[in-house]
C-alpha positions as CSV (number, residue, x, y, z in Angstrom):
1,M,0.0,0.0,0.0
2,Q,1.5,3.4,-1.1
3,G,1.9,6.3,1.3
4,P,-1.2,8.4,0.4
5,E,-3.3,5.3,0.1
6,L,-2.1,4.0,3.5
7,L,-2.9,7.4,5.2
8,E,-6.3,7.4,3.7
9,A,-7.0,3.9,4.9
10,V,-5.9,4.8,8.5
11,A,-8.1,8.0,8.3
12,D,-11.0,5.9,7.1
13,Q,-10.7,3.5,10.0
14,L,-10.4,6.4,12.5
15,R,-13.6,8.0,11.2
16,R,-15.5,4.9,12.3
17,I,-14.3,5.3,15.9
18,T,-15.6,8.0,18.2
19,V,-12.9,9.3,20.6
20,P,-12.8,12.9,21.9
21,E,-9.7,14.9,21.1
22,L,-9.1,15.9,24.7
23,L,-9.1,12.9,27.1
24,H,-9.6,12.7,30.8
25,L,-8.8,9.9,33.2
26,D,-12.5,8.9,33.4
27,D,-12.6,8.7,29.6
28,I,-10.0,5.9,29.8
29,D,-11.7,3.8,32.5
30,D,-14.6,2.9,30.1
31,P,-15.3,-0.8,29.9
32,S,-17.8,-0.3,27.2
33,F,-15.2,1.0,24.7
34,E,-14.6,-1.5,21.9
35,I,-13.0,-1.3,18.4
36,D,-15.0,-3.2,15.9
37,N,-12.2,-3.0,13.3
38,K,-9.4,-3.7,15.8
39,R,-7.5,-6.2,13.7
40,Q,-7.5,-4.1,10.6
41,L,-6.5,-1.0,12.6
42,D,-3.6,-2.8,14.2
43,S,-2.4,-4.0,10.8
44,L,-2.5,-0.4,9.4
45,E,-0.7,1.0,12.5
46,K,2.2,-1.4,11.9
47,Q,2.4,-0.5,8.3
48,L,2.3,3.1,9.2
49,Q,5.2,2.8,11.6
50,T,7.4,0.8,9.2
51,T,6.9,3.3,6.3
52,L,6.9,6.5,8.5
53,E,10.3,7.7,7.4
54,D,9.3,7.5,3.8
55,L,6.2,9.6,4.3
56,E,6.1,13.4,3.9
57,Q,6.3,14.8,7.5
58,T,3.2,17.0,7.3
59,P,0.8,18.4,10.0
60,Y,-1.8,16.0,8.5
61,L,0.4,13.0,9.3
62,A,1.1,14.3,12.8
63,R,-2.6,14.7,13.5
64,L,-3.4,11.3,12.1
65,L,-0.8,9.8,14.5
66,F,-2.3,11.8,17.4
67,R,-5.8,10.5,16.6
68,L,-4.5,7.0,16.4
69,A,-2.7,7.4,19.7
70,N,-6.0,8.5,21.3
71,V,-7.6,5.3,20.2
72,Y,-4.9,3.2,21.8
73,L,-5.1,5.3,24.9
74,K,-8.8,4.6,25.2
75,E,-8.0,0.9,24.8
76,K,-5.4,1.2,27.6
77,D,-2.5,0.2,25.3
78,F,-0.3,2.8,27.0
79,G,3.0,1.8,25.4
80,K,1.7,2.1,21.9
81,S,-0.1,5.4,22.6
82,L,3.0,7.0,24.0
83,I,5.1,5.9,21.0
84,L,2.5,7.4,18.6
85,Y,2.3,10.7,20.6
86,E,6.1,11.0,20.5
87,L,6.1,10.4,16.7
88,A,3.4,13.0,16.3
89,L,5.4,15.5,18.4
90,G,8.4,14.8,16.3
91,I,6.5,16.3,13.4
92,D,4.4,19.0,15.0
93,E,4.6,20.1,18.7
94,S,1.7,22.5,18.4
95,I,-1.2,19.9,18.2
96,E,-3.8,21.1,20.6
97,C,-4.6,18.6,23.4
98,L,-1.7,16.2,22.5
99,W,0.4,17.2,25.6
100,N,-2.7,16.7,27.8
101,N,-3.4,13.3,26.4
102,M,0.2,12.3,26.8
103,G,0.1,13.5,30.4
104,V,-3.0,11.4,31.0
105,T,-1.2,8.4,29.7
106,Y,1.7,9.0,32.1
107,L,-0.8,9.3,34.9
108,M,-2.3,6.0,34.0
109,I,1.1,4.3,34.3
110,E,1.9,6.3,37.5
111,D,4.9,8.2,36.0
112,Y,4.0,11.4,37.7
113,D,7.1,13.5,36.8
114,S,6.6,12.8,33.1
115,A,2.9,13.6,33.4
116,I,3.6,16.9,35.1
117,R,6.1,17.9,32.4
118,S,3.5,17.0,29.7
119,F,0.8,19.1,31.3
120,K,3.1,22.0,31.8
121,N,4.0,21.9,28.1
122,G,0.3,21.8,27.3
123,L,-0.4,24.9,29.5
124,S,2.4,26.8,27.7
125,L,0.4,26.2,24.4
126,G,-2.8,27.4,26.0
127,C,-4.5,24.0,25.5
128,E,-7.8,23.8,27.4
129,D,-6.4,25.6,30.4
130,V,-8.9,24.4,33.0
131,N,-8.7,20.8,32.1
132,I,-4.9,20.9,32.1
133,L,-4.9,22.6,35.5
134,I,-7.2,19.9,36.8
135,H,-4.9,17.1,35.5
136,L,-1.8,18.9,36.7
137,S,-3.4,19.2,40.2
138,R,-4.2,15.5,40.2
139,A,-0.6,14.6,39.1
140,Y,0.9,16.7,41.9
141,L,-1.5,15.1,44.4
142,M,-0.7,11.6,43.3
143,K,3.0,12.5,43.6
144,G,2.5,13.7,47.1
145,E,3.0,17.4,46.5
146,V,-0.2,18.4,48.2
147,E,0.2,22.1,48.5
148,T,1.1,22.6,44.8
149,S,-1.9,20.4,44.0
150,K,-4.2,22.7,46.1
151,E,-2.8,25.8,44.2
152,M,-3.7,24.1,40.9
153,F,-7.3,23.1,41.8
154,D,-8.0,26.4,43.5
155,E,-7.0,28.1,40.2
156,A,-9.2,25.8,38.2
157,L,-12.2,26.3,40.5
158,E,-11.7,30.1,40.3
159,L,-12.1,29.7,36.5
160,E,-15.0,27.2,36.7
161,P,-16.4,26.9,40.3
162,R,-18.8,24.0,39.4
163,N,-16.3,22.0,37.3
164,P,-17.0,18.4,38.5
165,R,-13.4,17.2,37.8
166,A,-11.9,20.1,39.7
167,L,-14.2,19.3,42.6
168,M,-13.2,15.7,42.4
169,V,-9.5,16.5,42.8
170,K,-10.4,18.8,45.8
171,A,-12.3,15.9,47.3
172,L,-9.3,13.6,46.9
173,W,-7.2,16.3,48.5
174,L,-9.5,16.5,51.5
175,I,-9.5,12.7,51.9
176,Q,-5.7,12.7,51.8
177,D,-5.8,15.5,54.5
178,K,-8.1,13.2,56.5
179,Q,-11.0,15.7,56.3
180,I,-13.4,12.8,55.7
181,E,-16.8,14.5,56.5
182,E,-15.8,17.6,54.4
183,A,-14.8,15.3,51.5
184,A,-18.2,13.4,51.7
185,N,-20.1,16.7,51.7
186,L,-18.2,17.9,48.7
187,L,-18.8,14.7,46.8
188,E,-22.5,14.9,47.6
189,E,-22.5,18.4,46.2
190,L,-20.5,17.3,43.1
191,L,-23.1,14.6,42.4
192,T,-25.9,17.2,42.3
193,I,-23.9,18.7,39.4
194,A,-22.8,15.5,37.7
195,P,-25.0,12.6,39.1
196,D,-23.5,10.0,36.8
197,Y,-19.8,10.8,37.6
198,C,-18.6,7.2,38.4
199,E,-15.4,8.1,40.1
200,A,-17.2,10.4,42.5
201,L,-19.9,7.7,43.2
202,A,-17.2,5.1,43.9
203,K,-15.2,7.4,46.2
204,L,-18.3,8.5,48.1
205,A,-19.4,4.9,48.6
206,G,-16.0,4.2,50.0
207,L,-16.3,7.1,52.4
208,Y,-19.7,5.9,53.5
209,I,-18.3,2.5,54.2
210,S,-15.5,4.0,56.3
211,M,-18.1,6.0,58.2
212,D,-20.3,2.9,58.8
213,R,-23.1,4.4,56.7
214,D,-23.6,1.0,55.0
215,Q,-27.1,1.5,53.6
216,E,-26.1,4.7,51.9
217,A,-23.0,3.1,50.6
218,E,-25.0,0.2,49.2
219,A,-27.4,2.5,47.4
220,I,-24.5,4.4,45.8
221,L,-22.9,1.2,44.7
222,D,-26.1,-0.1,43.2
223,Q,-26.4,3.2,41.3
224,L,-22.8,2.8,40.1
225,L,-23.4,-0.7,38.8
226,M,-26.5,0.4,36.9
227,L,-24.1,2.9,35.1
228,Q,-21.2,0.4,34.7
229,P,-22.2,-3.2,35.4
230,E,-18.6,-4.4,35.1
231,M,-17.1,-1.8,37.5
232,M,-14.9,-4.0,39.6
233,C,-14.3,-1.7,42.5
234,A,-18.1,-1.5,43.1
235,L,-18.5,-5.3,43.0
236,V,-15.6,-5.7,45.5
237,A,-17.1,-3.0,47.8
238,L,-20.4,-4.7,47.8
239,G,-18.6,-7.9,48.7
240,D,-16.9,-6.2,51.5
241,L,-20.2,-4.8,52.8
242,Y,-21.9,-8.2,52.9
243,A,-18.8,-9.7,54.4
244,R,-19.0,-7.2,57.2
245,R,-22.6,-8.0,57.8
246,G,-21.8,-11.7,58.0
247,I,-23.7,-12.5,54.8
248,F,-20.9,-14.6,53.4
249,D,-22.6,-16.3,50.4
250,A,-23.7,-12.9,49.0
251,A,-20.2,-11.5,49.6
252,I,-18.5,-14.5,47.8
253,S,-20.9,-14.1,44.9
254,Y,-19.8,-10.4,44.4
255,Y,-16.1,-11.4,44.7
256,K,-16.6,-14.1,42.1
257,E,-18.3,-11.6,39.8
258,A,-15.4,-9.2,40.3
259,L,-12.8,-11.9,39.6
260,S,-14.6,-12.9,36.4
261,I,-13.8,-9.3,35.2
262,D,-10.2,-9.3,36.4
263,P,-8.9,-12.7,37.5
264,T,-5.5,-11.2,38.4
265,D,-6.6,-9.3,41.5
266,I,-4.7,-11.1,44.3
267,K,-6.4,-9.2,47.1
268,V,-9.9,-10.2,46.0
269,W,-8.8,-13.9,45.7
270,I,-7.6,-13.6,49.3
271,R,-10.8,-11.9,50.5
272,R,-12.8,-14.7,48.9
273,G,-10.5,-17.3,50.4
274,D,-11.0,-15.8,53.9
275,L,-14.8,-16.1,53.6
276,H,-14.6,-19.7,52.4
277,R,-12.3,-20.4,55.4
278,K,-14.8,-18.8,57.8
279,K,-17.5,-21.1,56.3
280,T,-15.1,-24.0,56.8
281,E,-15.1,-24.6,53.0
282,Y,-11.5,-25.6,53.2
283,V,-11.1,-26.8,49.6
284,D,-12.5,-23.6,48.1
285,A,-10.4,-21.5,50.5
286,G,-7.3,-23.4,49.5
287,L,-8.0,-22.9,45.8
288,C,-8.3,-19.2,46.3
289,Y,-5.0,-18.9,48.2
290,H,-3.3,-21.1,45.7
291,E,-4.5,-18.9,42.9
292,A,-3.2,-15.8,44.7
293,I,0.3,-17.5,45.1
294,S,0.3,-18.5,41.4
295,L,-0.3,-14.9,40.5
296,D,2.6,-13.7,42.6
297,E,4.8,-16.3,44.4
298,R,6.2,-13.6,46.7
299,Y,2.9,-12.3,47.9
300,V,3.5,-13.0,51.6
301,D,0.0,-12.6,52.8
302,A,-1.2,-15.5,50.6
303,W,1.4,-17.8,52.1
304,L,0.4,-16.7,55.6
305,K,-3.3,-17.2,55.0
306,Y,-2.7,-20.6,53.4
307,G,-0.7,-21.6,56.5
308,Q,-3.6,-20.4,58.8
309,L,-5.9,-22.6,56.7
310,F,-3.8,-25.7,57.4
311,V,-3.7,-24.8,61.1
312,Q,-7.5,-24.7,61.1
313,Q,-7.4,-28.2,59.6
314,N,-4.9,-29.4,62.2
315,K,-2.3,-30.0,59.5
316,L,0.4,-28.4,61.6
317,E,3.6,-29.6,59.8
318,T,2.2,-28.3,56.4
319,A,1.2,-25.0,58.1
320,L,4.7,-24.6,59.4
321,E,6.1,-25.0,55.9
322,Y,3.9,-22.2,54.7
323,F,4.8,-20.0,57.6
324,N,8.5,-20.7,57.1
325,S,8.1,-19.6,53.4
326,A,6.4,-16.4,54.4
327,F,9.1,-15.7,57.0
328,S,11.9,-16.3,54.5
329,M,10.3,-13.7,52.2
330,D,9.5,-11.1,54.9
331,P,11.5,-11.7,58.1
332,H,10.5,-8.2,59.4
333,N,6.8,-8.8,59.4
334,P,5.8,-9.2,63.1
335,E,2.5,-11.0,62.3
336,I,4.4,-13.9,60.6
337,S,6.5,-14.4,63.6
338,F,3.5,-14.2,65.9
339,Q,1.5,-16.7,63.9
340,R,4.4,-19.1,63.7
341,A,4.9,-18.7,67.5
342,N,1.3,-19.7,68.1
343,L,1.8,-22.7,65.9
344,F,4.9,-23.7,67.8
345,V,2.9,-23.6,71.0
346,S,0.3,-26.0,69.4
347,M,3.2,-28.3,68.4
348,G,4.7,-28.2,71.9
349,R,7.9,-26.5,70.7
350,L,7.8,-23.8,73.4
351,E,11.4,-22.5,73.2
352,E,11.0,-21.8,69.5
353,A,7.6,-20.1,70.3
354,L,9.4,-17.8,72.7
355,T,12.0,-16.9,70.1
356,D,9.2,-15.9,67.6
357,Y,7.2,-14.0,70.2
358,D,10.4,-12.0,71.0
359,T,11.0,-11.4,67.3
360,A,7.4,-10.1,66.9
361,W,7.6,-7.8,69.9
362,A,11.0,-6.5,68.9
363,L,9.5,-5.5,65.5
364,E,6.4,-3.9,67.1
365,P,7.2,-3.1,70.7
366,T,3.9,-1.3,71.4
367,N,1.8,-4.4,70.7
368,G,0.9,-6.2,74.0
369,E,-0.7,-9.0,72.1
370,Y,2.8,-10.4,71.3
371,L,3.7,-10.4,75.0
372,Y,0.6,-11.9,76.6
373,P,0.9,-15.4,75.1
374,R,4.7,-15.2,75.7
375,A,3.9,-14.9,79.4
376,L,1.7,-18.0,79.2
377,V,4.6,-20.0,77.6
378,L,7.0,-18.8,80.2
379,E,4.6,-20.0,82.9
380,R,4.4,-23.4,81.3
381,L,8.2,-23.6,81.3
382,G,8.2,-22.8,85.0
383,R,9.9,-19.4,84.5
384,I,7.5,-17.6,86.8
385,D,9.5,-14.4,87.4
386,E,9.9,-13.8,83.7
387,A,6.2,-14.5,83.1
388,R,5.3,-12.0,85.8
389,R,7.5,-9.3,84.4
390,T,6.2,-10.0,80.9
391,L,2.6,-9.6,82.1
392,E,3.4,-6.3,83.8
393,I,4.8,-4.9,80.6
394,A,1.8,-6.2,78.6
395,E,-0.6,-4.7,81.0
396,D,1.0,-1.3,80.6
397,L,0.9,-1.6,76.8
398,F,-2.8,-2.6,76.9
399,R,-3.6,0.3,79.2
400,A,-1.9,2.7,76.8
401,A,-3.8,1.3,73.9
402,G,-7.1,1.6,75.8
403,N,-7.7,-2.2,75.8
404,S,-9.5,-2.5,79.2
405,T,-10.4,-6.2,78.7
406,R,-6.8,-7.2,78.2
407,V,-5.8,-5.1,81.2
408,V,-8.2,-7.0,83.4
409,E,-6.9,-10.4,82.0
410,C,-3.3,-9.4,82.9
411,R,-4.3,-8.4,86.4
412,V,-6.2,-11.6,87.0
413,H,-3.3,-13.7,85.7
414,L,-0.7,-11.7,87.7
415,K,-2.8,-12.2,90.9
416,R,-2.8,-15.9,90.3
417,L,1.0,-16.0,89.7
418,N,1.6,-14.0,92.9
419,S,-0.6,-16.2,95.1
């Protein structure tokens, strides 16, 4: 296919695909976006790249590359979209909105410095000032430069006080600043302006859950799933809500649905496994933990959970193998040492249990839970003075933590040791 013919073929394919020139983050997170002519477009894109040097470097070619990059960005093919944006820039740096869309791509892959540079270049060209300011504010917030982020969204809101995306970034800023009530109020206000804004709905549902406003959260999540039936975060959140209420079958159903959309989410596999374990469905729980490990062999929590499952089944030697594997990957995790110590107690290996309780406490010296069982082991070994001293320290830690139940338990136990 000759140059002009190839360009016309690409342009013809692009005319059949509706993609706005200026893209936002929420434009990318669109599960309904599909390309009917995907195979043909991919073939033309490859031909275009291989013949690019032979084509006349015109603004028309640059704009074609830009539009093609937008399609791949919508499809979440970030590597290909960045290559095409760079090729377009090599021909024409003045394309309106290109710098913005490149910045959005970098935001999607969490390259915040590159995103900030792109947005600043876009601002220097005067491209959609408010939108660029909003994206720049979000980039600074995601990078952790919260004061600069605030300056940017304040400027954007001065230009457009009811801009939903600017209000969204402000809400995210409030959440990061731990102003949860204020963030919820702002999101509620935002949703009166843009009632179908999915990111705002998802974030508000999450805030309601954290505030124990479960019924309101469920209503928001149901609304969200009406808009986007395959929105994974909404399905997972509903699973979490039902799990918290103890309605495990419904929770598992939501987790299953979420995993049918993205079977690579390790945390959801573990949450589902935990509920199967609570229901004593050991085979299903094991399959979930095994799947998590197969996705990432160094995901420590999956090894720890699998080990706990074997403890529950009284398969102590197998449980120890899993705890040992977890410990070898993360020896500075106090919970692993603590769980292994409890296992050693069940196996009658008390000296090894003491060593692990000591390790756990050394890693988290404000946690009295690591000391209380240590005292019980010392008592079993006949080391009463050490047990007494351990209980005294544990009591002080529980008192500082406001755990009155544990304080009473320590006192009762100390009284018995002293009698």
